[in-house]
N, C-alpha and C positions, 0 to 999 in steps of 0.2 A: 527466442520463440516468436516467430512472426504471427501476427493476428491475435495475440493475447493482450488483454488490458494490462497496463503497467503494474497494477496492484497484485497480479497473479504471477509475475515473473520470478520473484525470489521465494515463493511459497513452496512448502513441501507438497509432493504429489501423492496420490492414492497408491498407485503401483499394483493394483489388483489385476491379475491376468484376465483378459477378456476372451470370450468365445465367439463373438459376433464378427462384425465387419472388420474389426482391427486385427483379427487373426492371431490371437494369443499374445499380443503386445501389451505392455502395462497400461493401465488406465492413467490418463493425464489430468484428471479432475483434481482440484485442490483438496488436500487431506484435511480432516477435522482432528480433534484432540486425540482420538484413538488410532490415528494413522490411516484411516480409510475415508473415502468420500461419502457423500450422502446416499449415493446409489449402491455402494458396496458395504454398508453397515456402519456408517459413521454416526448417525443421529439417533437411531431407534433405541430406546431403553429396553426393549423386549416386551414380551407378553406379561400381563399382570400375574403376580404370584397367588398361589392358594385358590380359595373359592372364587375369586374374581376371574380366574382363567376360564375361557369358554369350554375347555376340555376336562375340567375338574369333575371327577366322578365320586370317589369314595374317601379320599384323604389317606389311603393306605400308605402312600409313599411320601407324605409330607415330612418336613424337617422334624416336627414334634413327634410324629409316629416313629421315625427312625431313632430319635433320642430315647423315646420310651422303650423301644425294642432293645437298644443297647443297654439301658439300665436293667431291664429284666434279665438279659443274658448275664450281666455282671452279677446280679443277685443270685441267679441259679448256680453260677460257678462257685461263688462264695459258699453257698449252702452245700453243694456237693463236696467241696473241700473240707468244710467243717464236719460234715457227717463222717467222712472217711477218716479224718484225724481223731475224732472222738472214738469211733469204733476201734481204731488202731491202738489208741491209748488205753482202752479197756480190754485189750487182748482179743478183740474180735476181728475177723477178716472182712474188710469192706466188700460189697458185691463186685463181681468182675466188671460190670458195666461202669462202675466208678473207678476201679483200679486202672482201667485202660486209658482213662482221660489224662491228657498230658499235665494239666494244672494240678490234678490230684496226685499224680506221680511225683511232681516237684514238691508239693506240700508234704507228702509222706517222707520223701527223702530228706527234706529240711528238718522235719520233726525228729527223724532218727539221728541225723547229724548233731542236732542240738542236744538230744538225749545222751549221745556219746560224750559230748563236751562236758556236760554237767556230771556225768558218772565218772569220767576219767580224769 
């Protein structure tokens, strides 16, 4: 490579496709630890997370909010399953809205299979 300093000769290159004057050829700048040069995303750690981010508004989609939503969904499913199994065990028919739920169907089928094993 003519015209390059000696310390850049054996170093990895960025390789990002350019759109400008180079006409789609790969970038020849030296790559950083993530494989891209400083101009194509090598050095920047990204925007600050959470409330420090300039576009932060409500926190509705933060990691904590998603974890809390997942926990609440899990608790709701467990409650629906428990209600359906208790009603079924007492000879009552669970509401149709619960019977249609896949996790409730599986729990009721497992309870009936377990009842058949103990009875037979």
